[in-house]
C-alpha positions in Angstrom: -3.7 -41.3 17.8 -5.8 -39.4 20.4 -6.0 -35.6 20.0 -3.5 -33.6 22.2 -4.9 -32.2 25.4 -5.8 -28.6 25.6 -3.2 -28.1 28.3 -0.4 -29.6 26.3 -0.2 -26.9 23.7 -1.4 -23.4 23.2 -3.6 -22.5 20.3 -4.3 -19.1 18.8 -6.9 -19.7 16.1 -7.9 -17.3 13.4 -10.0 -17.9 10.3 -11.8 -15.9 7.6 -12.3 -15.4 3.9 -9.8 -14.1 1.3 -9.8 -12.9 -2.3 -13.4 -11.6 -2.3 -13.9 -9.4 -5.3 -16.4 -6.6 -4.5 -17.2 -4.0 -7.1 -19.5 -1.1 -6.3 -20.9 1.8 -8.5 -21.5 5.0 -6.6 -24.2 7.0 -8.4 -24.9 10.7 -8.1 -27.4 11.5 -10.8 -25.8 10.7 -14.1 -22.3 10.8 -12.6 -20.8 7.5 -11.6 -17.7 6.4 -9.5 -16.5 2.9 -9.2 -14.8 1.2 -6.2 -13.1 -2.1 -7.3 -12.0 -4.0 -4.2 -10.4 -7.3 -3.2 -11.3 -8.1 0.4 -9.9 -10.4 3.1 -11.5 -11.0 6.5 -9.9 -12.7 9.5 -11.8 -13.4 12.7 -10.7 -14.2 16.3 -12.6 -15.1 19.4 -14.2 -18.1 21.1 -13.7 -20.4 18.2 -11.3 -23.1 19.5 -13.8 -26.0 19.6 -13.5 -26.5 15.8 -9.7 -27.1 16.2 -9.9 -29.1 19.4 -12.9 -31.4 18.7 -14.1 -30.7 15.2 -17.3 -29.2 16.5 -18.2 -26.2 14.3 -20.9 -24.5 16.4 -18.6 -21.5 17.0 -17.7 -21.0 13.3 -19.3 -18.4 11.0 -18.9 -20.1 7.6 -16.5 -18.3 5.4 -19.1 -18.4 2.6 -21.3 -16.3 5.0 -18.5 -13.9 5.5 -18.2 -13.6 1.7 -21.9 -12.8 1.4 -21.6 -10.2 4.1 -18.9 -8.4 2.1 -21.4 -7.8 -0.7 -24.3 -7.0 1.7 -22.4 -4.3 3.5 -21.1 -2.9 0.2 -24.8 -2.4 -0.7 -26.2 -1.2 2.6 -23.3 1.2 3.6 -22.6 4.6 2.0 -18.8 5.0 1.9 -16.3 7.0 -0.2 -13.1 5.0 0.7 -12.1 1.5 1.5 -11.3 2.3 5.1 -14.9 3.2 5.9 -16.1 0.1 4.2 -13.6 -2.1 6.1 -14.7 -0.6 9.4 -18.4 -1.1 8.6 -17.8 -4.7 7.6 -15.9 -5.5 10.7 -18.4 -3.8 13.0 -21.4 -5.6 11.3 -19.9 -9.0 12.0 -19.0 -8.1 15.6 -22.4 -6.7 16.3 -24.2 -10.0 15.2 -21.8 -12.6 16.7 -21.0 -12.0 20.4 -18.4 -14.7 20.6 -16.2 -13.1 18.0 -13.7 -10.7 19.8 -12.0 -9.0 16.8 -12.2 -8.7 13.1 -9.3 -7.7 10.8 -10.2 -6.5 7.3 -7.7 -6.0 4.5 -8.8 -4.3 1.3 -7.0 -3.6 -2.0 -8.7 -1.2 -4.4 -7.8 -1.2 -8.1 -7.9 2.5 -9.2 -10.1 3.3 -12.2 -10.1 6.8 -13.7 -12.8 8.4 -15.9 -11.7 8.8 -19.5 -11.4 12.4 -20.7 -13.5 13.3 -23.7 -13.3 16.8 -25.1 -11.4 17.9 -22.1 -14.1 16.7 -19.6 -14.1 13.5 -17.5 -16.7 11.1 -18.7 -19.7 10.4 -16.5 -19.7 6.6 -16.7 -16.7 5.4 -18.8 -13.4 4.5 -17.0 -10.0 3.2 -17.7 -7.5 1.1 -15.7 -4.3 -0.6 -16.6 -3.6 -4.3 -16.6 -1.3 -3.8 -13.6 -3.0 -0.8 -12.0 -1.9 1.2 -9.0 -3.8 0.0 -5.9 -4.9 1.7 -2.7 -4.8 -0.5 0.4 -6.0 -0.6 3.9 -5.5 -2.8 7.0 -8.2 -2.3 9.6 -8.4 -4.0 13.0 -11.6 -3.7 15.0 -11.9 -5.0 18.5 -15.2 -5.5 20.4 -16.1 -2.7 22.7 -17.0 1.0 22.2 -13.8 2.0 24.0 -11.7 0.5 21.2 -11.3 2.7 18.2 -10.6 1.0 14.9 -6.9 0.6 14.2 -6.3 1.8 10.6 -3.3 1.6 8.2 -3.8 2.9 4.7 -1.5 2.6 1.8 -0.6 2.6 -1.9 1.1 -0.1 -3.9 2.4 -0.9 -7.4 3.0 2.8 -8.3 6.1 3.3 -10.5 8.1 6.4 -10.0 11.0 7.5 -12.1 13.5 10.4 -12.2 15.4 10.4 -15.5 18.1 12.7 -14.1 19.1 14.5 -10.9 20.0 11.4 -9.1 23.4 9.9 -8.0 25.0 7.4 -5.7 28.6 7.7 -4.4 30.7 7.4 -1.3 29.6 3.9 -0.5 31.8 1.1 0.9 34.3 -0.4 -1.6 35.7 -3.8 -0.8 37.3 -6.6 -2.8 33.9 -7.6 -4.4 32.7 -4.1 -5.3 32.5 -3.2 -9.0 29.7 -0.6 -8.9 30.8 2.7 -10.4 29.9 5.9 -8.6 27.5 8.4 -10.0 27.6 12.1 -9.1 29.7 15.2 -9.1 33.3 14.3 -9.9 32.4 10.9 -11.3 32.5 9.6 -14.8 28.7 9.9 -14.9 27.1 12.9 -13.2 23.5 11.5 -13.1 21.5 8.3 -13.4 17.9 7.1 -13.7 16.2 6.5 -10.3 13.2 4.3 -10.7 11.2 2.2 -8.2 7.9 0.3 -7.8 6.8 1.9 -4.5 4.7 0.4 -1.8 3.8 2.8 0.9 1.7 2.5 4.1 0.9 4.9 6.8 -0.6 4.1 10.2 -3.1 6.5 11.9 -3.0 7.4 15.5 -6.5 8.8 15.4 -9.4 9.1 12.9 -8.3 12.0 10.6 -10.6 15.1 11.0 -10.8 15.5 7.2 -11.7 11.9 6.7 -9.6 9.0 5.3 -10.2 9.8 1.6 -9.0 13.4 1.7 -6.2 12.7 4.2 -4.9 9.8 2.1 -4.9 12.0 -0.9 -2.7 14.5 1.0 -0.3 11.8 2.0 0.0 10.5 -1.5 0.5 13.9 -3.0 3.2 14.6 -0.4 5.1 11.4 -1.1 5.1 12.1 -4.8 6.0 15.8 -4.4 9.0 15.0 -2.2 10.2 12.3 -4.6 10.0 14.7 -7.5 10.9 18.1 -6.4 9.7 21.3 -8.2 8.2 20.7 -11.6 10.7 22.8 -13.5 13.9 22.0 -11.7 13.4 18.8 -9.7 15.5 18.0 -6.6 18.8 16.2 -6.6 18.8 12.8 -4.8 22.0 11.5 -3.4 20.4 8.1 -2.7 17.0 6.4 -2.7 17.4 6.3 1.1 17.8 10.1 1.4 14.7 10.7 -0.8 12.6 8.1 1.0 13.4 9.6 4.4 12.4 13.1 3.2 9.1 11.7 1.8 8.2 10.0 5.0 9.1 12.9 7.4 7.3 15.5 5.3 4.1 13.3 5.3 4.3 13.1 9.1 4.8 16.9 9.4 1.8 17.7 7.2 -0.6 15.1 8.7 -0.7 15.2 12.5 -3.1 12.2 12.6 -0.4 9.9 11.3 1.7 7.8 13.7 4.1 6.4 11.2 5.0 6.1 7.5 6.6 3.0 5.9 7.9 3.1 2.3 9.4 0.2 0.4 11.4 1.3 -2.7 13.0 -1.5 -4.7 15.4 -0.3 -7.4 14.3 -0.7 -11.0 17.7 -0.5 -12.7 18.4 1.1 -16.1 21.8 0.3 -17.5 23.3 2.7 -20.0 23.7 0.6 -23.2 27.1 0.5 -24.7 26.7 2.0 -28.1 30.3 3.3 -28.2 31.3 -0.1 -29.4 29.5 0.8 -32.6 31.0 4.3 -32.7 27.8 5.9 -31.4 28.1 8.3 -28.4 25.4 7.6 -25.8 25.0 10.5 -23.4 22.5 9.0 -21.0 19.9 8.6 -23.7 19.4 4.9 -24.4 19.3 2.3 -21.6 18.5 -1.3 -21.0 15.6 -1.5 -18.5 15.0 -4.2 -15.9 12.3 -5.5 -13.7 12.7 -5.6 -9.9 10.7 -8.9 -9.7 13.0 -10.8 -12.0 16.3 -9.0 -11.9 18.6 -8.7 -8.8 17.8 -5.3 -7.4 18.3 -3.3 -4.3 15.5 -3.1 -1.8 15.2 -0.1 0.5 12.7 0.0 3.4 12.2 3.2 5.3 10.0 3.3 8.4 9.7 6.7 10.1 7.5 7.1 13.2 6.7 9.6 15.9 8.5 8.9 19.2 5.3 8.0 21.0 4.0 5.7 18.2 3.4 2.0 18.9 5.0 -0.2 16.2 
C-alpha cells in the first residue's frame, strides 16, 4: 500500500543509542578514580524524512553516537555523570544544526577503593554484583538561552531499620488480615526495609557543583531515614519517613525543584518458632524480595510550589 500522507497523521520522531558502556579512569598522579557508566542518547529535530520516505540524509548513525560517547569521555574533564551528559549533548548539537535537542541518560555503577591498613588503595576498587547506582537525566535544547535541564538520582540502594518502626491505624475491611504494629499492639516494632530509588530535579545549576550537591542530597535522605546513630527515629509508616526525607532535602538544597522517592517494601516475616517451643522475640525472620514477592510500593513526590512537573 502507498505510504500515508504527511497531513494524515502526526509524527514525533526520536532516535538514539542505548546501553553504551563507557568506563573512564581519572588519574591524579598515582591516585586513580573510576567512572563506570551506561549511557543512552535520544535525539530530536529535523529527522522525519527517514520515517516518511526512507531517506536517511538527516540521520546521525547510532553507531556514530556510540563512538561520540567514548570520544567525549576522553576529551572532557568531568567529576560527575551530569557534567559528562551535558558535554555529550552539547557536542552533538554543536556539530549537527538540524538536531534540536538531545536527551542523555546515564547510570553510574559505584566503585569504592579497597581499604588496606586503614588507607584507601590508590588503584584497587570493589563493587558488588548488584551495586548501588547513581543516575542522571539531562535534556539539552539548542540555543544559549536554554540551560540544561538536569535530574540526578540514586537507585538500587537497600535501606533497613531493624526496629523503631510500626504501622497501625489503617483501614480494616472484610479482606484485611494485616496485624498492627506499634504501641498497644501485640508487636511494638517491625523491620522496615526498602530498595530505594530517588531522583531530584534541579531548578538551576547548583553553586557547589553537581557532585558535591548530590552528595548532600544523598546524605540527607539517608540521615532522615535513619535518625540519630545512637537512638534512631521512630517511623509510623514508610510514607511518613519518605516525606520527611524529601522535605528536608528541599530545605537544605535551594537549587532543587523537587524530590521523588520510590520505596517498595521488602517484607521480613517473623518466623513461627513457638510451634517448636522456641520463643522468638523479633530475632529470626523470613526475608523476601520486592521483585518476586507481593509487596507495597510507596511513591513520594515533593516539590516547591513554583516547580514545573
